[in-house]
N, C-alpha and C positions, 0 to 999 in steps of 0.2 A: 554239890552246890547248896546244901541245906543249911550249913552252919556259917553264919556271917562272920563269926569270930575267927574261924579257920580261914575263911577266904581273906580276911584282912591280913593274916600272916602270910598267905600264899602270894600276896602282891609283892612280898619281899624276897621270894625264893629265887634261887638259880641265877642271880646276877642279871635279871632282866633289864634293870635300869642302867647297866654298864654299856649296853650296845650303843654305838655311835655317840659317844659321850659328848663330843663337840657339837653334834647336831641336836641332841636331846637336852643336854645340860641338866641331867638329873643325877644326883649323887647316889652312891651305892649304900644300901642299908641291909646287908645280907643277914637273914635270920640264921642260916646254916652255912658252914663253909662248903666250898665246892666238893671237897673230899668226902663229906658226910652226906651229901645229897645225891639223888639218882642211884640209890643202892637197891631198892626193893619195890614191891608192888605199890605200897602206900606212897612212895615218892613219885612213882609214875602217875598215880591218880592225882596227887597234889599238883604236879607239874601241868597236867592237862586242864585241871580245874582252874588253875591260875590263868591259862590262856583265855578261857571263857570269861573269867571274872574281870580281867584287864580289858578285854574287848567291851564288856558291859560298862566298865568305868569310863571308858572313852566316849561311848555313845550317849550315856545319860548325864555326863558332866554338864552342869548348868543348863539342862534341857537341850543339849547340843543337837540332838537328832532333829528337833523341830526348828531350832534356829537356822540350821543348814537347809532343811528340806521344805519348810512351809512359810516362814515369815517374809522372805523377800518377794514372794509371789504377789502379795497384795490382797489375797482373799481375807486375811485376818487384819483387823484394825487394832491399834494400840490405844489404851485409855490414858496412860500417864507415864510409863517407864521410858526414860530416855534411851537406854541401851536397846530396848526392843524396837523403838521408833527408828533408831539409827540403822538397825538391820533391815527393817522394812523399807527404808529409803536408800538402801545400798550404800550407806555411809560407813563402810566397814573399817575405816581407819580411826573411827571415833574412839575417844579416850574413856573407856569404861573397863572396870575389872573383869566383868563377865566377857566382854569382847576380847580382852587379852587371852582368856581361856579358849574362846572359840577360834581365834586365829592360830593358836598353838597346836601343833600336831604331836607333841611329845607323848601324850597318853596313848595315841595310836601306835607310836613306835615302841613304847614300853610293851604293849600287847604283842606286837610283831616280834620283838626281841625274845619274849617268853616263848612264842611259837617256834622261833628258830632254835632256841635252846632245847625245847621239848622234842622237836623233830630229830635233833642231833643225838640226844641222850637216851631216848626210849629203847632203841634196839639193844643197847648194852645191858639194860636191866634184866633182859631175858636170861642172860648168862649168869647173873648174880643171884636171882631169886626164882627158884623152881615154881613158885606159886603164880608167877607172872608168865602166862602162856604166850606162845607165838601168836596165837589167834587174837588174844586180847591186845597185845602190843600193836599188831597191824591195825586193829580197829581204833586204838587211841592215836596212833600215828596219822591215820587218815583224817581224824577229827581235827588234829592240830593243823594239818595242811589245809583243810577247808577253812578254818578260822583265819589263817594267814591270807588265803586267797580272797576271802570276803573283805578283810580289812583293807587290802590294796584296792579292790573295786570301790569300796566306800570312800577312800581317800581321794582317788582320782576324780570322783564327781565333785569333790569339794575344792581341791587345789589344782587339779590338772596334772602337770608334771610333778612327780614326787620322787625322792630318793628310793631306790630299790635295794633293800637290805635283805639278804637271804641266808646269811651265815651267822652263827652265834658269835658273840663278842669274844675276842682272844686276849683281852686285857690291854690292847694298844689303842691309842687315840686315832680315829680315822676321820677324814673329811670327805664326805660323800656328796656328790653333785646330784641335782635332780635328773631323773630319767624321763624320756619322752613318755607321755601317758599311754600311748598305744603299746609300747613295749611293756609297760607295767601291767596293762590289761592282758597282754599275751601271756605274761607270767601267771596272772590270776586265773586265767582260763585253763592253762596247762595244769596248775595245781588243783583246781576244782575237779577237772576231769580225772587227774591221777588219783584223787582221793576216793573216787567212786568205787573202785575195785575193793577197797577195804571197808566200805560202809554198807550197812543193811538198808533195806527199804523202811523197815520199822524195827523198833527194839522189842520185838515180841519173842526173842529167843528161838525162832524157827528158821533162821537162815544160816548159811555157812559162815557169814561174816560176824554174826552175833549169836552165840549159843547160851542158853540158859538165861538167868536173870543178870542183867548188866548192873554191876555195883549193888547187887542185892535188892534191886527195885524192878517192878514190872513196867509194862509198856506205857501205862498212864503217866508215870513219873517223868518219862523222857520225851514224850511226844512234843514235837516242834522245837525242842530245846537243843538236844544233841544232834550233831550232823548226821544226815542220811543221804542216800542216793538222790532222793527227790530234791533236797536242798542244793546239792552240788550241781545237778543238771539245771536247776532254776538259776543258780548263780552264773553258770556258764552262759546261759541264754541271755541274761541281762547284760553281761559284759560284752557279748557279741552285738547286742542291740546298740550299746553305747559306741561301738566301733562301726555301726551301720552295716554289719555283716548279718543280713537278715536270713539268708539260707541256713547258716549254721545255728542262728538263734532259733529258727523254726524247728530245726531238727531236734534240738534238746527240749524245747517246749512240748513237742509231740510225744517224746519219750515219757515225760512226766504225766501228761494227760492220758496217754494210751495205756498207762500202767496204773490206773486208778484202783484196780483190785488189789494191788500191792501197796500203794501209798495210803489208801483210805481217805484221801483228800476229797472234800465235797463242798458244795456251796452252802452258805448259811443264809437264813432270812435276815432282813433288816432288823427284826426284833432280836434275834439271837446274836447278831453282830454287836448290838448296842446295849443290851440289857445287862443288869447286874449279874455277875457270874456267867456272862456270855463269852464271846470270842476274846475280848480284851482281858478277861480273867486268865486266859491262857489255855493252851493245849487243845483248842477246838479243832474240828475236822478241816476247817478252812485255813488254819494257820500252817503254812509250810515251814516258816522259820520265824522264831520270836526271841526277843531278849526277855528273860523271865524276871519278874519282880513280884513274886507271888507270896502271899501269906503262908501257904502250905509249905513252901521251901525256906521259910524264915528270911525272906528277902524283901519284905514290905518296906517302903521307904516314905519319907516325908518330902523328898524332892526327886527330880529326874523324870517326872511324868507330865504329860501335857495338861492334866487336870489342874496342876498347880498354877497354871496360867489362865485356864478357861473357866473354872468354876468359881462360885461365890456363895454367899449365904442363901439358903440355909444348909447347903451341902457341906461347905467348909467355912471356918471362921474367918471370912474375908468379905468386906463390904463391896468390893469392886473387883471384877476380873481384870487381869492384865491385858488380855486380848479377847476379841470377839469378832464375829462376822456380822456386818451390817445388814439391816433388813433389806435394803436395796440389792445387795449382793446375793443374799439368800434367794430372793424372789427372781433374780435374773438367772442364777445358776440352776436352781431347781424350778424351772419354768414350765414343766409338763405336769398336767393333772395326774393325780393318783401316785406320784412318786413317793414311795414309802419312806424314803430317806429324809424328806422334808420335816416330818414330825419326829422321826427317830433321832436325827442329828441335832435338833435345836429345841430350845424351850424359852419361855419368857419372851415370846415374840411381841407381846403388847407393851414391853418396856423399852426404854431408850436403847439399851445394850442387850440384845438377845444373848443367851448362853449357849455355847457350843457344847452339846450334851452327848456327843457320840462316845467319848471315853469317860467313864464315871465309876470306876471300880474303887469303891470306898470301903475301908474297914470300919467296923463298929466303933473303934476307938476314936474315930474322927469327931464324934459327938462331944468329946472333951473340948471345951471352948478354947483351949490353948494348943490343941494338937490336931494336925491333919495328916492322915496316913493313906497312901494309895497302894493298891496291889495290882494295877493293870500292867500287862506286859507291853512291850513295844513290838508290834507286828511288823516284821521286815518284809517277808514275802507271804502272800496269801493267794488262795486258789482263784478268786474272782479277778485279781490283778493279772494273773497268768493268762487268763482267757482274753483280757483286753490287750495284753502284750501280743498274743498270737494274732488277734484281729489286725493289729498294726503291721506285724510282719507279713501276714498274708496279703494285705492291701499293697504294701510296698513292693511285693513280688508279683503284683498284678493278678492275684487269685480272686476268683469270684466269691469264694466262701468266706471272705473276711467279715462280711456283714452278719454271718451266722453266729460267730463268736460274740460280736457286739450285741446282737439280739438275745443271746443266751443270758447275758448279764442284765440287760434291760428287762427281760422277762422275770428275773429274780426280784426285781424292784417294782413290779407291777406296771411297767411301761409298755406301750405298744411297740410292735416290731417296726423297724425302719425298712422301707422297701428298697432293696438293693438295685432294682431296675431304675429307680428315680434318683437315689442318692448315691453318687459315685465319686471317684477321684478325690480331689481336695475337700469336697463337701463331706464325704464319708470319713476322711482323715480328721476333719474338724469334729465330727460327731464322736469319733473314738477318743480324741483328746478331751472333749467335754465330758464324756462318760467317765473317764479316768478322774477328771476333776471332781465330779460328783461323788463317785464311789469311794475315792481314796482321800478325801479331804481330812486333814489332820493326822495323816499317817506318814508324813515326811516325804512324799513323792512330788509335790507340785512344782517346786523350783527346778528339780531335775527334768521334769516333763517340759517345762518352759524352755530349758536349754535344748533338750533333744528334739522337740518339735519346732524349734527355732521361732518361738513366740515371745521371747523376752521383750522386744521393742513394742509388741502389741499390748502387753498387759502391765508393763512397768515404765518407770521414767528413764530407763536406759535406752540408748539408741543402738542401732545395728553397728555403728562405728565403735561404740563402747564395748559391745560384745566382741567384735573382732579384735579389740585391743586387750581382751582378757577380763572384762568386768564381770563375767558370769561366775568366775572363780573367786575364792576368798584370798585375801593377801596373806603372805607369810608373816609370822610373828617377828617382832623385832629381836627377841632373844634368839630365835633360830638363825636370823641373818647375822647377828653379832657373833655367834659362836661357831658359825660355819661359813667361812668366807667364800666357799665355792657356790653357795646358794645365790640365786638371782631372783629378786622380787618380781611377781607377776606384773606385766607391763602397765596395766591400767592403774596399779596401786603405787607406782614408784613416786 
């Protein structure tokens, strides 16, 4: 993943764009013929790298991660951009080029198609290239299965029911209907759990699953980026929570937390989370899974990160941020004295539009008046969030120790403990929701939390009737509907 030029070529490999042609409507531009690909160890490496690269391309496209996960919730206000305002107001059928991109799931299915092809072809390479060991193949195969499982989990939260494609393209045109979201998550969970056997806890070369240096690099190069057991267990737990299956979710959360000596995950301070070269620089102990966009890996970018919307002069050559959190919201959300996140997450509080300063990984080249470059990763799962997830699961299962996990995170941010004898039931659940809102602001969780905690009518202009009619999910793109007549638009958006 170090060479962006190679990654650009990888996006064309293996016929990824052929899968579900009617559904995806993407033409084939193969760099190699099928006969010449998937022959040796380098082909295996290229195929798996393409899985990660295409996943990243889907998530960062036009800042998609935050358009899906943060904007609709209402914590962020919009200064002037009509497309961002439309998302904030849940006017998701609005006619903007960026919104055409966000409505379209083709990039996700391109990544899934590459995963399907990689999973199908990797075993055969062992027989063709003695350098590609069975051990390495099993590890690569497990990673591809994890990426595919994650992509389906990610898509279900955006569109609800989605087509479930699990086989590589065979050259024929297929029309594939949407599958019930619960069945899609069942598949995601089964794949995540199946991948665990082939994954290490860490890429330190000291486990049966991963021996020696992986791809010629040590543990620091791979941390939080390549799939591990901890990532897979965490993904399974989140998918179970989305299904309201809290016993199974708690089971896998406990496995991750109870194996801290193997994972090396740990909490970070508010300073380490937000400072330059901190958690958002990547590969920190709190990061369970991240999408890397790091200067060290030659993946620094000028778009795709939240900073492009939240920062302004003097940090980047832009006079006005696209989005901000209002003073009233900041004071309402961070309403407890000594909360360290208040000063770490925001700056310029004396100005009309405060600056959301949580993510600010800027490269030195940004000082060029015509150039802005960001090197922050996208943190998908982190350790603090996992404790808040366990607090919710424990409370929903009637366990008294739910407040302990909540207080663990509050203590990390210099807040007083909540008395579990005084705050119980719905009040404690609201406290968990609020702590997630505080801790995870700007990380792409808030809209999904509003869905899951059933608080959309409380915090947005949508009613419960709207939610019942499918308003929580994004509409399907017109191109998908036109090219696949078996697809049916989400009810609210018809």
